[in-house]
Structure formats: C-alpha cells, structure tokens
N, C-alpha and C positions, 0 to 999 in steps of 0.2 A: 041584290047579289051580293056573297061572299067573293073576295079579291083576297087570290092566295099568290105573293110574290117571292119569290128566290131566288135570292139575290146578293154573294158573300164580298161583296162589295161597294153595298149599302152606306151610305152617306147621307144623319140627315142636316138639316139647315145648319145648325148648330157647330158640326163637325170639320173639319176640312173632306176636302173631295169635291166629286161631282154629286147634285144634285137632283139633277134631272125624273128622279125614283119618289124621293120625296114634294116636289112640287108635286107630280104628276095624281101622286096619290092623293098629298088632302085637298084635291080636287074632285076626285074622285069620292069620296068622303062627301066634302059638302053638296056633290047632288046625292048622297043616301044610298050609298058602296060603304059595303062593310070592307074594308083590306087589312090584311095579316100580313105581315113580314116576314121572311126567315133573314137574318144579316148574319156575316159574319163574327168575330168576337175582333178582329184586331183591324185597324184602318190598313185598306191598300195601299194610301198614302205614303204615311207613317209608320207603320209598322210595329205602332202602339194600343193598345186596349182601343177598343170603342165604345161608345158610351153602353152600360148595359141594357138589357133588356127593358122596353117601359109603353107608354102608351105618351105620344103626340102628333096635334094637330091632327086628332080622332083618327091615329093608325095605333096599330098592334104593332111593336116588334119585338125579335123572340130574335132570342142570339144561344143558340146549341154551343155544347163543345165540340172543338176542334182543335185540330195539330192546326198554332198560328203560328206563318213565315211566308210572307210577298216579297221577302228582298235578299235574306241572304244568299241561297244558291237557285239552280232549277231546279235537282235533287229535293228540297227542300220545300221550294214552293209546289211543286207539285204535289208529293206528299200530302201538300196544304189542300190542294183541290178535292184529290180523294177524299182525304176526313169531312168536309164538309160536303161532299157530294154525299157521305154515310147520313152525317150528322140531320143536314137539313131533310132530308126524303124522312128521316126516322118523326121532325118535330115538325114535319109537315102532314106526316098522315095524323098527328097529334091535333092538327089546329079546327079536327070538328071539320062540319058539313061545310068545304065549300062551292063554287059553282062556275068557276074558273081560277087555272093554274096556270101565272104566265112566270116562263123564266131567262132568263138572258144572261145572254154571251159578251164576253168572254167572264169569266173561264168555260168553256162548253158542258164542264163536265152536272155542274148545277143543274142546266138545261135537264138534261136523263132525273135527274132527282124530278123536276118539275115534272115530266111526261111521266114518271111511275106514278109520283104520289096524281094525279090527275086520271090516270086510266085504274086507279086501285079505289078511287073513290066514283068515278065517272064523270068526272067533269071534263067541262073543255081546257085544249091542253093551248097558250100560245106563246111559241116562241120567236125571244124578242131578239134580233141583230143590230151589236152594239158597235160590233168589231170586228174579221172577216177573217174569225180564227174557224183553222186555223191558217189561214191564208197569208197575215201580217205577217205571221210567229216564222213562216215559212222567208218570206220575202227581207226576214230584217238578219237573218240567220240563227235565230233563238232553238229552234227546230230544225233540227238535220237529218237526226236517224230517218235512214227508210222508213224500216216498219214501223214507228209511230206514226210517220205522215201519214201511212197507206191508212194504219188506225185512226185516225183522225179524218181524216177527210173522210172515211167509209163513216163515222159513228155521226158529223156534220150531215152528211146527203142522208141518215137515216134518223135525224129528229126533223129536216127540215119535212120528209114526205110525212113523217108523223104526227107535224104539226095541224090543228085546227086554223090556225091562222103564226102567219111569218107577220113583225113587226121591223121595218126596219127604218132607220131614225138616220138616212142619207139616201138619195135618191141615186147613188150611185152605187149603190148596193144591192139594188132589184137585177143586173142583172144575172150579178154571181149567182143567189140563190136559186131562180130560178134553173138556171142551168145545171144545177144539183140537184134538180125535187121539190120545190118548195110550190105548192100549187095555189095558197091565198096570199098574196100579198099585202101589204101595205105601208103607206107610208106614213111616218109619225114621226116627222124631223125633229129632230135637235133643235134647240132655239132657248128660252130666257123667259123668265120672272120681271119683266121691265118695270116692273110696279116694283120693286123690291132697288130698281137704281132710281131716286131719287137726284134731282138735278138740282142744282146749287151749293150742295158739297164742294169744295175749292181745295180740300185733300190738303190740308195744311198742316192740319194735325199729326199728320201720316209724315209728312212731308219735315216736322220742327223736330219727329222721334228721333230719324233716322238721318240727320244733320243733312238734309240734302235740300235746303228752302231756296239754291238756288240753279241747282240742276238741271238740263234738259233730262227727264225720266225718262227712259225707256223700259217698259214693266211688262214682264213675260211669270203668268204666272200655272200650276199645275205640275206635272210629271218630271222629272229628270231624272229620266230612262236611254235606253239604245233606239228607241224607235222618238227623238224629238231634238238631235240636232244640236245641240245647245253647243258643241266645239267650232259649230259655224256662228253662232252670238260670238261670243268669244271673240274667235278674230276682228269681228265686226268693231267688238268694242275695242278693239289693239286699234284697228285704222282711224276708230274715230278720236281717240286719248280728251280730252279734255273739253271737244263735241257735247260729249251725252255720258251722262250713269244710265247704267244696265242693270237694274232691278230683277233680277230670279228667284221668286218665291215659292216654293214648292219641296219637295221631297221625292226619291228616286236610288234607284241603286248606282245613277251615276253619279248623286251629285255626292260624293266624297272624292272623285278623280278628276270632276269638273274645279269640284275647290283648289284642289293641287295643282291643276292645271293654268288657274286664274294666278294664280300666287307666284307659281315659275315665271310667269309670264307680264309679271308684276300691274296686274292689271287694276288700278288704282278707281281706277271708273267700273269697277262693276262690286255688286253688294249682292251674298244668298243671307235671302231672308227663310223661316220657317214654315207652314205654309200656313192659312187664314180656316176659319170658318166657313162658310158661303157669305155667311147673313154680317161679318168684318166686309165682305170686297168690294162693297158700294165703294167706301169710305177708302181703302185701299187703293182703286182704280181710277177715284178724282185725283189725284196724287199726280198719276202721269201725265205725258204730253204724248204718247204716245205708244201704243199695245203690242209685242207681236207675237206672234203663232208662228210655230215652225217644225217641221218636218223634216225626216231625212226623204234626199231625191228618190221616190222611188214611184214607180208606176204606181202599188199600190196603193197608198193614197192620197193617185188623186180621185179617190172613192169617197172623202172621208166629208164630213159637217163639222169638224171639232167645236167641241160644247163653246170652247174660251170664248172663240171669234165671234160669240152671240153675245158673252158677257162684254164683252171690247166695246159691241156696238152698241150695247145698252145703255153703259156706263157714256157714250156717249165723246168714246176718243177715237182718233182715227188707225186703224190695223195694219201695223207689216205684215205681211200675209208671206211667207217665204213655202207655201204650198201649192200646189199647182191644183187644178183641177174643176170640181163642183162649189166647192168653197169662195173660189177666186172667181167662177161665175156670183155667187152673192154677195159679195166684197165689188165685185165692177159692177153690179147691177145697181147695187145702193149708191155708187160712187162713196167706200167708206174708209175709201185706204189706198193704200198701193201694193203694189205685188210685188216681189221680186222673185227671180230663180233659184227655189231650195239649192241648196250647198253653196251660192253665191256670196262671200261674206262682203268684197269689195259693190257687189249689188244693193247690198242690205244698207251697209254706212251709207252709201250713198245718197239712198230713203231718210235715211234717221238725217244725215244732211236737207235734206229739200223740205223735211216737214219742222225741224230748227229754225230754218231762214224763213217760211214762209207759214207763219204761227194764224193766220190770218187763213189759209187754206187749208188747214189740218181742222180749225174748228169747225169750219162747214162739212170738212170730212166728214168728226163725228156727228153732226150734230144730223145729217144724211141719214146716219147710220142711224141713231136711234130711232128715227123716225121708222126707219123702213122694217126695221126687225118688228117695232111697235103694231106691224100692221100687215106683218108675213109670218114672222117666228115666238108668239106671244103664248106664253106656256099654258094663260087659262083655254083659250084657242083650242091648244094642242090637245089640253084633258080633255076636250068636252069632243076631240073627237077620237080621243081613243074608248070611253065611254062609251058614245053610242056602236064603236067599232063590237066594244064587247058587248051592250047588250042585244046587237042585232044577233052576237055569234047566237045565244039562248032562245032566242024567237026564233031560228031557225033550225031545219032539220036535221041540216050539214053542216050544223057549224058556220056556215057563209058570216066574216064578217061585213059584207062590202053591202 
C-alpha cells in the first residue's frame, strides 16, 4: 500500500518538535508499506528552515515551496497555511499512484488538500484529528471573527462527513467529532516509543553543560504559546525560590514575552533553553527530577492527550500535571505523578516541594509511569493498530476501517 501523508508541521526525530508521525510512519514502512510525506519547509516550533526533502527510515519526505511563517502574526500564519494547502495539493498530485491519503489537523486547511488529492486519485481519505480546530482556537481567543468562525466550523464538519475514516489521538475528541458528522471514528492515541528512552542515563551530561549539578530540576518541554500557561509556571518558580529550578525547553510565539517577564520578576531559578531534536530528548529528560505538563484552565483542554506527558512517563519521571480531564485519568491510573488545578501557581509550587521532600516517592511514580506507558501507550503497538485500520479500509468496499 502506498500511503501519502500531508502534514505541514511534520518533524523527523532528528528535528525539534512532535515526532508522532515519523515514529508511526517508520513502523508502517517496516510492515511493508510505502510512505510519502508532504511537509512544510519551516519548523513549526522554531520557525527556521527544516531539513530538505530526503529519504529517512525508508520514507520519502517532500517539502514543496510555500510561504514560510508560523509565529510572526496571525495574518502571516494564515497565509502560510493557505500557501501550503496549494503547494501540498500539487505535490500530492505528483506523488504517483497512492492508495490512501492521510491528512492531519491542525491546521485544517491541509486536510482540504488531502481530501482533494484522495478524490482525484480515487484513494481512501483519512482525516486525523490531533487538536479540535477551530474549537481550541476559539476557546483560547485566537479566532474571534464571527464569519471566520462560521466558515471554519462548516469546513470542519464538511471534512468529517467526507472522510472514509476519522482517526483521533485522544478519547476526549470522540464526542466532538461524531456530533459534527464523523461517521467512522477510531482512536489511535498519542503515546511514545518507550525504547527510545533507555534506562540508566543519569542526565549528568545535561546538568554539567548548564551548571545545574545540584539543583532540583523541574523540566518543561514543548511549545511556548498562548495555550501553554507558562506564566503560571513562572509564578510557581517565584514562590519556590531556591527550592527548585524551572527549565523551559522549546520555542514559540510567547517565549520572548516570558523571558522578559522572568527577568522583570528577578527569577534566578528559571532557565530558557532552545528546543532539541527528539533523539536528544532522552538525555534531557534524564536530568529532570520532575517534568511539567501545563495548559490554560479551559474546559476544551480536558479532552487532550498531550504528547509530552507520555515522553515524561517513558523517561521514568514523575509528572506535574496542570491539565484536567482525560490525561489526568491516565496519570492518576498509573500513579505516575501529581495533579494540580490548572492556573493555580500555589498548588504547583506545593507539588514541587512535595516531590523534592520525598525523593523515594517521586522515583516510584516515575517507575510506575514508565511501566504503564510500555503496557498501554507504546508506539509500535499503536503503529500496528493504525496499519491494520488502513489495510482494512482498502479491503472493504465502503472503506470501513473497523
């Protein structure tokens, strides 16, 4: 089977960013499938040029020209999305015979390209939902224009109804997509390739590199955006003082403002570091005493399965979870961390102190988390499920992947 993935924000494991699709695709290749990926030329995390088109792990990556901007402004970002929608459509048509076209959102516009390419090539169309766009954009206040909201909601429902299969990465998304027209919905959850996180790395290389040998380290990795509520993390750091050091690793539109805020607050216990490729993440997380996952206190975010939580658990680190909902159920079922109410900096600081004071309990949380994701959220099992769904789609006349 030839699978065509259209994904503007695709990141390979030797690049910064979420690598779910690289990890899934390489297992699909190992199962005997051909995978072509149409990706953007600029990293969504750093806004810098991504690696050129190439072949890696048996998959072919094509990066067509498009307007390159993720973080400069809403208008320029939207222009980037529309230009990639056009260029990815052309690249998709040039990909030769394909059996299945896989579009992933956000952004939603590239899913339009996937649908059009699939129909013109008479291939199956898979709509993967990674975030509930435009719902999240509306809730966080990024999308406010009434006309744009109506058009976005119409387009979302249009694509749900036309998908041969809708794949969701969190069980919290199921009700939303079915209420808006999705017929055949399957869960292939976010997770982690546990084998990447080798037990035994003590993280001392990272600590020495940054002069953090003696600190109690709370590490956050990922986007520094409007949704991530990192100003609450800074308030917690202010309350903690010398009790802990907060290390924020990543990039995003809000990072310069957060750095200025930390400086104005005189936070000597906060470090901002650039994003690192996924293949370097195990060594970074090995240095942590605890890891932070945080989002703004919005009901919409109760539906999410953030990738970083599974990375933290695979690394054997206790999770400080300032996100309610379905991901809280995972962490609490695994007994792998401490939930704190989103937006509550005092509760977050108290949870850090609790872990610092009881290192044995923190270590046990990390060990339980690693075992839990190995059993329930390991990437090879997820890739096998996804491959089975894709094969069944081609074998049944109505495209039912169940």
